[in-house]
N, C-alpha and C positions, 0 to 999 in steps of 0.2 A: 878162394871161392870154390865151393863144391857143387856140382850140378848133377841131379839124378833125373833121368828122363826115361819114359817107357814108350817104346815105339808102337805104333799102330800096325795092324796086319799088313798094310801096303806101304812100301817105301816111299818117302817123300820124293818129289820131283828134284832133279839136280839143282834147279834154281832155289827151291826152298831150303835144300841142304846147305847150299852156299850161304844163304842169308843167315841161317842159324849159326853156322861155323864162324862167319865174319863177326856177327854180334857178340858171340861168346868170347871169341879171341880178343876183340877190342875191349870188352868189359873187364876180362881178367887182367890184361896188360895195364889198363888205366888204373884199376884198383890197386895192383901191387905197387906201381910207381907212386900213386897218390897216398897210399898208406905210409910209405917212407917219408914222402915230402911233408905230409900233415904233421907227423910226429916231430920232425925236425923243426918245422916252422913254428908249431906251438911252443916247443921248448925254448927256441931262440926268442920268440916274441914275449913269452912270460918273463924271461930274464931281462929283456929290454925294458918292460914296463915297470920293473922295480925302481928304475932310476929316472923315470919320466913322469910328467904330469899326466894323470888319467884322462884329462880333457883331450889329449892328442891321440888317444886310443879308442875313441868312441866307435870307429868303424874299423873292420879288419883291414890290414894292409893289402895293397894290390896282389902281392905274391900269395898271401894266404887265401884271399878271395879266388885267385886263379886256381890254386891247388884244390880248393873245395869244388870249384866248378868242374875241374878235370875229374874229380872223384864222382861227382854226380853224373857226368856224361858217360863215365865208365859203366856205371850201373844201368844207365838208360840204354846203352848199347846191348846189354844182355837182354833187357826187357823188350827192346825193339825186335831183336832177333826172334824171341819167343813169340811175340805178338804177331809177327809176319806170318808165321806158320798157322796161327789160329784163324786168321781172316780168310785165306784162300781155302783152307781145308781143315776144319776143326777136328777131323778124325785122324789127322796125321800124327800129331805128337801130343801127349798129355804130360804136362810138367808137374811132377809131384813136389819137389823141394828145391829151393835155392838158398844155399847157406853161405855165409861169409865168415871166413876165419880171420878175426881181427888180430893185427900184430901185437904180441905181448898180452893177449887176452885169452882166456879159456872159454868164456861164455860165447856161444854162437847165436847170432840174431839174423833175422831175415833182412834182405836188402831194403825193404820198405821201412824198416824200423831204424836201421843203422844210419842211413843218409841224413835224416833230420837231426839225429842225435849228435852227429859230428859237427854240423853247422851251428846247432844251438850251443854246444859246449864251447866252441871257439869264440863265438860272439859273446857269450856270458862272461867268459874269462877276461876278454879284452875290455868289455864295457863295465866291469865291476868298479864302482867308484870308491874313493876313500871315505872314511867315516865323516859324515856331514854334521855340522853343528847347526842348531836351530837359529835362525835369524829373524823370523817373523815376530812382529809385536802384536799380532792379532790374538785375541783371547777367544778360545773355543769353550762353550758352555758345556758342563758335564755334571755328573753327580759324584760327590766325594763321600766315602764312608765316614770322614771326619765331621760331616755336616748333618748327621742324623739327629742330633739333639737340638736344644733350644739355645745353646751357646757354642761358640767356636773361638778358640784361642783367647778365651776370657772376655769375649764380646758377645752381647746378646743378639741373636738373630731375630729380626723383625722387619716388616715392610716399612718403607719410608712413609712418614706421616706428617703432614704440615698442620700441626694442631693450632697454629696461630699465624697470623699474617706475617709474611717475610718483608722486612724493611732493612735495606742495606745500611741505612743510617745507624741502626742498632749494632752494627758490626764495624764501625769506623775505627781507624787506626792512624797513628801519627806517621807522617812521612819520615820522621827521624829514625824509625825502626830500620830503614834501609841500611844505614851505616852499621848497625848491629848485625845484620845479615851478612854484609860483606866481610866483617871482621870474623864472624863464626865460620865462614867458608874459605877464608884465606885469600880473598880477592873477589872481583866482580865476575862471578862464575855462574853459568846456567847449567845445572846438572842434568836437565832433561835432554839436552843436545850436546853436552860436553864442551860448551863454548865459553871462552874467556872474552869478556867485553872490555873496551877501552874506557868506557864511562857508564855511570848509572843512568845517563840519559838514554842509553840504548836498551835498558831493561825495565821490567815491571816488577813490583812486589807481588809475589805469587803465593796464594794460600794452597798448600798441598791438598788438604781437604777443603774443597770450596765452601764458602760461608753459607750459601743456600743449601748445599748438601748437608752441612752440619746442622742447620736449622731443621731440616726435615728428618734428621736422624736423632733428635732429642733436644736440641737447644731451643726449639720452639716453645718449650716449657721452662726454660732456664731464666735466671734473673738477668737484668740489664748488665750488672757487674760481670757475670760469667761470660756473656756474650762479648763484651769489650775485651776481657782477658784473652778470650779465644782469638779475637781478631789480631792481637798484637803478640801472640805467643811465638817465640822463635822456633819452638818444636814444630810448628805448622807453617813456617815461612821459608821461602827461598826466592831465587831470582829466575826470571825467564824473559825471553824476548816478547815484545808486544804481540807478535804474530802467534806464538805458541800460547801465551797466556789468555789472549782475548778471542782467538779463533779456533785453535786446535783443541786445547784443553777446556777452556771456559769453566763451566760448572759441572763437567762430566765427572762421574765416579770411576772407579778402577775397572768396572765391568764394561765401561763404554770407551775408555781411553787409557793407553799406556804410553810412557815416553819412549823415545828411540833408545836412550841410554839410561843406566841407573834404575832399571825397573825394580830390581830387588830392594834397593834402598827406598825407592818411592812407595812401593806396596807396604813394606815393613813400617815406614814412617806414618802412613795413613792408619795403620792399626794402633800404633803408639798413641796417636792423637785420639782416636776413638776410645781407647781405654782410659786415657787421661781425663776426658770430659764425659765419660759414661754414655757415649754415643752408641747407637745400634748399627747393625749392618744387615742388609738384606741378603737373601740366599744367593742371588746372582753375583753380587760383589764378593761374598765369601768363597764361592766356587772359583771365580776368576783369581782371587788372591791366592788360594790354595795351589792352583796350577802354577803360578809364577814361583812361589816360595819353594815348591817341591824341587825346583831346578837350581836353587841358589846355593852357592858355597860361601857367600858373604852378603851382609845387608848394609855394609859400609858405603858411603858415598864414594864413587870412583871419580878421580880427577884425570882429565885427558890433557895432552900436551897443548900448550898455548899456541 
């Protein structure tokens, strides 16, 4: 640390001189020692964090915190020594520059800039987390360049439209289709939660694209035969617990609900069904689907351990 001072015409009193000398000496000594300690502690700490969970390094260790405190106190000692001369007699000493020579650094900075940088650097390095993976199932609405036209991924973009009365009886299916679902999935499996069930009594037959959703997306103008075919088509059928089927998902579309697991498979399957039956998709759904599919590496159904 280099200090340049210009003396006033009259010499400061002995008490003021002693205050200045004590403050400067304390600041220099603390700075030299803390420079060495901080460099050693940062190096040791960074080596340690390579082999430990980042959660354990959210806060600086007591030793590093103590070293930083010592460094700050050293600088404050110099500042206090100078400040003490200003209040009793501002004409005694005019301080022109206070410069800090950092260890292994050629750039010189003022003490007011250096102190916060040291603390910020140590904290940032210790708190730097590992790369995080997205876990949320929430869909954030946005605008995609791929949605600028009237079609998207071979599906017409249009608002939902209930062109005729919706009657669930027009979409009836035989309970016997459940055995076909179990066979196609290799067991009594609920892909939305990755759950294997002991009995089909614990599950509901689930339409991936809800029947009312399909009705409002084009089947309202379809024939009775097409509606019945849709209701029993394995392409659009899976299994789910009654809680998921009746309460969580119900008749929601992909802009309103996504499963906890198998999101890529689920979104891709809804698009296959829409293409198969010439159903439309509204812009909110297309945007939600685009955001999910953009992160997918596979659209296969994933099976989790029993």
